[in-house]
N, C-alpha and C positions, 0 to 999 in steps of 0.2 A: 720371645726371649731367645729361642734357638737361632733366629735369623740375625739378631744383634751379635751373638757370639760368633756366628759364621762371618759376618761383615768385619768384625774386629780382627779375627784371625787372618782373613784374606788381606785386609789392608796392611797388616803387619808384614806378611810375606811380600806383598807387592812393593811396599815402601823400602824394604831391605834390598830387593833386587834392583830397583831403579836407583837408589842411593849408591849402591856399589858401582853401577855403570857410570854414574855421573862423576864419582870420585876417581874411578879408573881413567876416564877421559881427561879430567883435569890434571891428574898426575902424569899422564902420557905427554900432554902438551907442555907441562912445566919442565920436563926434562929436556925439551928441545929449545932451540934458540928463538922460536916463535914467541914464547911467553916473555922472555927477557927483552926481546926487541920491542915489543909493544909497550912494555913497562918503561923502557928508556925513552920511548916517544912521548911519554907523559900521560898515557891512558891509565885510568884508575883500575885497580884490581877487579872490581865488580864488573866494569865494562869489558875487560879482557876475558874474564871467566864467563860472564853471562852472555855476551853477544858474540865475541870472536870464537871462543872455544865451544860453548854449548850450542849456540844457535847456528853459526856459520859452518862449523866443522864437525859437529856431532849430531846434528838433527836426524840424519838417516839412521845412525846407530841407536838413538833414543827411540825412534819410531819402530825399528826392528825389535828392540827390547820390549816395547809396549805390546806388539803383536804376540810375542812369545809369552809374556806375562798374562795376557788375556786368555790364551789357551790354558796356561797353568791354573789360572783362577777359575776358569770354567770346570776343569777337571777336579780341582779341590772342592768347589761348590757342590758338584754332583755327588762326589764321594762323601763329603760331610753330610749333605742332605740325606743321602741314602742311609748312612749310619745312624743319624739322629731319628729318621723316620722308623727304622727298624727298632731302635732302642725305645722310642716313645710309643710304639704300637701296643705295648703292654700297659703303660701308665696312662696314656692319653688316647683319645679317639683319633685315628689317623684321618678321618674325614673332616675333622675340625681344622687341620692344617691346610694351607693353600697348596694346590696341586703343582708339583714341579717334577722334573725328570727323576730326581733321586727319590722323591715320594712315590712317584708312579712305579718305580722299580721295587719299592718296598711293599707294595700290595702283594697279597698271597698269590694272585693269578700271575703276576709278573715274575715272581720267584719261581713258580712252576714253569713258566715259559723259558726262563734262563736255564733251568735244569734240563728242560727238553732240548735246548740247543746243545748242551754238553752231551746229552744222550745220543744226539744225532751224529756226533763225532765218532762214536764207537759203533753205531748202528745206522749206516747211511740210508737204509730203506725207510727210515722214519722221517726223512726230509720233507715229503709232501704234507705231512701232518703239521709241520711248523707253520706253514702259510695258511692253514685252515683253522687250526685250533689254538695257536699260540701267537697270534698276530700283535697283540698289545705289547707284550714284553719284547718281541722281536723288533717292533718298530721303535720302541723307546731305546733299546740297546743300539740299534742301527743309527738313530739320530745322534746319540752321544758320540759314538765312534766316528761317524761321518763328519760331525762338527769339529772334533779334535783333529782328524786327518786333514780336513780343509784348512784349518788354522796352521797346521804344520806345513802344508804345501805353500800357503800364502807367505809364511815367514821365510821359507827356503827360497822361494821365487824372488822375494824382495831382496834377500841377501845376495843371491846370484846376480840379480839385475844391477845392484849397486856395488858389487864386488866387495862385500864386507868380509 
């Protein structure tokens, strides 16, 4: 049931983001002479919007938005999964849920690993213990941060390459 709620909430956010982009791109081209010129030539509105505006002139913008939305969805999914796993740990058995990054961070060992990372910020001599005693939480946190950072760099590189 928790995964159905997460899927519905993520699809709502993603749908709103993509819809806003599509409506902005259509409004941008409707203000120019491009839209009116194609309508005067006899093209139907669905052909102008669907093919000429969205496919030919906005395909790169849509792909860039999908890259950023994927990163946002990943972050929301990990956060929501972590919160649900922590909340369900009293009511349900955590081992009955499928293992995910958020669920992995919700285990007591991973919570202690994250606290140990914070402790290392104020006590730098504790750093060697992180890699020996707290590797599970450290690797899960690194995987989440590295994935989000990689998606951010891919999106920025894509934007710079296509001058968006």
